[in-house]
TORNUNU-76428 format. One line per field, with one value per residue (C-alpha): x, y, z. Coordinates in Angstrom, 2 decimals. Layout:
! TORNUNU-76428
u (X, ...)
v (Y, ...)
w (Z, ...)
***
This chain:
! TORNUNU-76428
u (12.51, 10.54, 12.24, 10.56, 12.17, 10.70, 7.34, 7.57, 8.99, 6.31, 3.16, 4.37, 4.22, 0.32, -0.36, 0.21, -2.73, -4.67, -3.52, -5.96, -8.61, -8.61, -8.40, -5.76, -6.36, -7.38, -8.70, -4.86, -3.84, -0.23, -1.19, -2.88, -0.01, 1.60, 2.40, -0.63, 1.40, 4.00, 4.22, 6.77, 7.40, 9.58, 9.78, 11.62, 12.83, 13.70, 16.67, 18.30, 17.70, 15.67, 14.08, 12.40, 10.76, 9.00, 9.48, 10.80, 13.00, 10.98, 9.41, 5.96, 3.83, 2.57, -0.31, -2.66, 0.32, 1.70, -0.57, 0.89, 4.11, 2.50, 0.38, 3.38, 5.06, 2.20, 1.64, 4.90, 5.46, 1.89, 0.48, -3.18, -3.82, -4.41, -7.48, -9.17, -9.32, -9.49, -11.23, -10.13, -13.52, -14.20, -16.08, -18.46, -18.19, -15.70, -12.79, -13.20, -17.52, -17.99, -21.63, -20.11, -18.41, -21.34, -23.51, -20.14, -18.95, -15.85, -14.06, -12.73, -13.80, -10.30, -6.66, -6.75, -9.73, -8.98, -10.62, -8.66, -5.85, -5.81, -5.74, -2.57, -0.81, -2.04, -0.60, 2.33, 2.15, 1.84, 4.78, 7.64, 8.28, 9.48, 6.51, 7.81, 11.17, 10.55, 7.80, 11.21, 13.84, 11.36, 10.73, 14.21, 15.50, 12.79, 13.80, 17.85, 16.98, 18.38, 17.25, 13.86, 11.71, 8.77, 7.05, 6.33, 4.84, 2.41, 2.60, 1.82, -0.95, -2.77, -3.02, -5.23, -7.64, -8.02, -11.32, -13.05, -9.86, -10.24, -13.85, -12.87, -10.51, -12.69, -15.80, -13.31, -11.59, -15.23, -15.29, -12.38, -10.43, -8.20, -5.06, -3.60, -3.70, -5.63, -3.61, -0.40, -1.72, -3.75, 0.26, 1.42, -0.55, -0.76, 3.25, 2.85, 0.60, 3.23, 6.02, 7.76, 8.83, 9.92, 8.27, 12.25, 11.52, 8.03, 9.40, 12.28, 10.18, 7.50, 9.76, 9.62, 6.05, 6.99, 10.33, 7.36, 8.76, 12.23, 13.77, 15.81, 18.01, 20.10, 18.03, 16.94, 13.19, 10.60, 7.65, 6.79, 5.21, 2.13, 1.74, 2.84, 1.14, -2.28, -1.28, -1.02, -4.36, -5.95, -4.64, -6.15, -9.94, -9.47, -6.67, -7.53, -10.54, -13.84, -12.25, -10.35, -12.73, -12.08, -7.98, -8.13, -10.63, -8.36, -4.62, -4.50, -1.96, -2.39, -1.58, -2.31, -3.18, -2.85, -4.17, -0.80, -1.41, 0.96, 0.10, 2.66, 2.05, 4.12, 3.83, 4.68, 8.35, 8.68, 8.61, 7.32, 6.30, 4.89, 3.77, 2.66, 0.31, -1.66, -4.55, -7.39, -10.42, -13.52, -12.54, -9.32, -7.50, -4.83, -6.09, -3.67, -1.36, -4.22, -4.09, -0.06, -0.52, -3.71, -1.13, 1.93, 0.14, -1.65, 1.77, 3.61, 0.91, 1.55, -0.75, -1.25, -4.62)
v (-12.79, -13.65, -16.00, -14.08, -16.36, -19.80, -17.77, -16.94, -20.35, -22.15, -19.79, -19.92, -23.93, -23.55, -21.12, -23.43, -24.63, -21.22, -21.53, -21.90, -20.88, -17.48, -15.58, -13.64, -9.78, -10.34, -7.31, -6.06, -8.65, -8.15, -9.59, -12.57, -14.70, -14.09, -17.59, -18.47, -20.26, -17.76, -17.55, -14.85, -12.98, -10.67, -9.04, -6.26, -4.75, -1.27, -2.26, -3.93, -7.20, -8.80, -12.11, -13.52, -17.10, -18.21, -15.95, -13.11, -11.08, -11.60, -8.13, -7.92, -5.03, -3.22, -1.77, -0.04, -0.26, 2.19, 4.65, 5.09, 6.06, 8.88, 10.11, 10.12, 12.59, 15.03, 15.45, 15.38, 18.34, 20.46, 19.13, 19.40, 21.14, 17.45, 16.78, 20.33, 17.82, 14.74, 12.82, 10.55, 8.29, 5.06, 4.31, 1.89, 1.46, -0.46, 1.12, 2.60, 3.50, 6.85, 6.64, 8.59, 10.92, 13.15, 13.02, 14.51, 17.28, 15.43, 15.21, 11.46, 10.00, 8.25, 8.78, 4.96, 4.30, 5.20, 8.44, 9.75, 8.59, 10.23, 13.27, 12.89, 11.94, 15.13, 16.83, 15.57, 16.24, 20.06, 19.72, 18.00, 18.69, 14.70, 13.13, 9.43, 9.98, 11.94, 8.58, 5.89, 8.20, 8.09, 4.85, 3.63, 6.00, 4.08, 0.84, 1.29, -0.12, 1.85, -1.34, -0.18, -0.19, 0.23, -2.93, -1.11, -3.79, -3.37, 0.03, -0.11, -3.09, -0.62, 2.32, 0.45, -0.39, 2.44, 3.96, 4.00, 5.58, 8.19, 8.88, 9.22, 11.83, 14.04, 14.11, 15.23, 18.01, 19.30, 20.25, 21.89, 19.05, 18.36, 20.39, 18.98, 17.27, 14.06, 12.19, 12.78, 12.34, 8.08, 8.26, 8.64, 7.25, 3.84, 3.60, 4.42, 1.83, -0.32, -0.43, -3.54, -4.32, -7.44, -8.42, -7.31, -3.88, -3.64, -4.54, -2.32, 0.66, -0.09, 1.07, 4.90, 4.17, 2.17, 4.44, 7.04, 9.07, 8.98, 6.68, 3.96, 3.97, 7.17, 8.63, 11.10, 12.75, 12.71, 12.68, 14.45, 11.95, 13.21, 13.05, 9.49, 8.80, 10.61, 8.35, 5.27, 6.13, 6.33, 2.78, 1.04, 2.43, 2.05, 0.43, -2.91, -1.69, -2.66, -5.04, -2.77, -3.13, -6.49, -7.00, -4.48, -7.01, -10.29, -8.77, -5.16, -3.78, -0.55, -1.03, -1.25, -4.38, -4.14, -6.88, -7.66, -9.82, -7.71, -6.69, -4.16, -3.41, -2.25, -2.18, 1.33, 1.18, -1.67, -3.79, -3.63, -7.18, -7.44, -10.67, -11.90, -14.11, -13.45, -14.80, -12.84, -13.01, -11.33, -7.90, -7.82, -8.65, -11.15, -14.57, -16.32, -12.97, -12.02, -15.44, -15.43, -11.98, -12.46, -15.64, -14.01, -11.29, -14.14, -16.06, -12.81, -11.96, -8.39, -6.30, -2.16, -2.57)
w (23.62, 20.40, 18.25, 14.93, 12.10, 13.87, 14.03, 10.58, 9.78, 10.88, 9.90, 6.21, 6.19, 7.93, 4.84, 2.32, 3.22, 2.35, -1.92, -4.38, -2.39, -3.91, -7.39, -9.16, -9.90, -13.87, -14.40, -15.01, -17.84, -16.63, -13.27, -13.86, -14.81, -12.08, -10.46, -7.76, -5.68, -4.73, -0.27, 1.03, 3.97, 5.78, 9.09, 9.90, 13.71, 14.17, 15.93, 12.78, 12.93, 9.60, 8.84, 6.05, 4.39, 1.29, -2.07, 0.23, -2.09, -5.44, -6.65, -7.56, -8.05, -4.87, -6.18, -4.04, -1.48, -2.89, -2.54, 1.24, -0.26, -2.47, 1.00, 2.42, 0.43, 0.19, 3.69, 3.91, 1.92, 2.24, 5.61, 6.64, 4.07, 2.04, 3.58, 2.27, -1.24, 0.41, 3.78, 6.27, 6.59, 5.07, 2.05, 2.39, -1.48, -3.75, -4.61, -7.46, -7.12, -9.05, -7.04, -3.68, -5.52, -7.44, -3.32, -1.82, -4.52, -6.10, -2.85, -2.02, 1.06, 1.45, 0.02, -0.18, -2.92, -6.17, -5.97, -3.25, -4.45, -7.57, -6.04, -4.01, -6.89, -8.75, -5.53, -6.10, -9.72, -8.89, -6.25, -8.42, -11.96, -12.59, -10.83, -11.34, -10.51, -7.15, -6.07, -7.26, -5.83, -2.19, -2.29, -3.10, -0.10, 2.87, 1.54, 1.30, -2.29, -5.69, -7.54, -7.68, -10.62, -12.21, -14.27, -17.49, -18.56, -15.55, -15.85, -19.50, -19.41, -16.39, -18.51, -21.50, -18.82, -16.79, -17.85, -15.29, -13.21, -16.32, -15.49, -11.50, -12.84, -14.82, -12.90, -9.85, -12.35, -12.85, -9.50, -9.27, -7.44, -9.85, -11.20, -13.93, -16.88, -16.86, -19.57, -17.21, -13.90, -14.82, -16.58, -13.35, -11.11, -13.03, -12.66, -9.20, -8.77, -11.11, -8.42, -8.49, -4.87, -2.87, 0.88, 2.08, 0.30, 1.55, 5.03, 5.09, 3.27, 5.95, 9.13, 8.35, 9.77, 12.72, 13.18, 13.59, 11.10, 10.28, 7.45, 9.47, 6.18, 6.89, 10.38, 8.68, 9.85, 6.88, 8.71, 11.90, 15.02, 14.63, 10.89, 11.47, 13.76, 11.51, 8.66, 10.62, 12.03, 8.47, 6.83, 9.75, 9.32, 5.56, 4.25, 3.37, 1.08, 2.55, 4.86, 7.31, 9.80, 10.00, 9.39, 12.29, 14.60, 12.73, 12.74, 14.96, 13.05, 10.88, 6.71, 3.28, 0.99, -2.76, -5.55, -6.49, -3.65, -1.08, 2.59, 4.58, 8.07, 10.77, 14.85, 15.99, 17.74, 16.57, 13.63, 9.96, 8.44, 4.47, 2.93, -0.36, -1.64, -4.89, -4.49, -3.40, -1.32, -2.04, -1.00, -2.86, -0.12, -0.42, 1.19, 2.70, 3.30, 5.87, 7.96, 7.63, 9.37, 11.84, 12.86, 13.12, 15.93, 17.44, 17.81, 19.18, 21.13, 20.05, 18.43, 18.40, 20.58)
***
């Protein structure tokens, strides 16, 4: 039997050597104030066992990891119809690029680049009269924590620096791919990115995907097995910006990163893991976080491949 606690204790001690080699996201001013030496790991097994070390219980801004949750809500509600409005292919361009959108007539390449996530949030707004409350309710239910909230300060900071996202939304609206008011849409989008969760919260939440679409907190099915499989495929190919291929090569798990320094990933039928280290590499992913996850799957000798 694998001693997960021993594994993550050893890995976090080794990961300290990577601190100071990355850069905190500073284009959102509120994120630039986070201590760069934070480091946490949490692992949750589908059998109920939990393991954590370091700063695993300190909440942070999950940023683009939230795109997995809103995507799950929309896919769970409207199914395959979503894919008429957003693709499922890696973009090969920066996550906030306008260039590709023009060439592809307002259809974003995948739901994890900003344009695609904005389309997903637009559909969520059409489904829920109170979308911000609906997102909170969903995340709290799968994380098993009623005390998850938006970091209002981060949300305001994001909204004040959302010119590119506004441009993306208006551009897609010109092609008929945005159905709701753009100002309201970007406000909801900035709030979802400002969700504040810990590694422990994220690891529990990602058990939904490890558990093949059944919420382990209450044993309620949220996604079909087919939907869960397909979301995992999109995470594997598109979940880490332009580093998705290298992440699959090195780590071998589906997952999603955020510029707050968090990464959440899972192994179907086995476990979910979340790491947090705010310093990012050149691709916008947690530098130490990827090192931790590569060592984790190497040490336990398991991945999806």
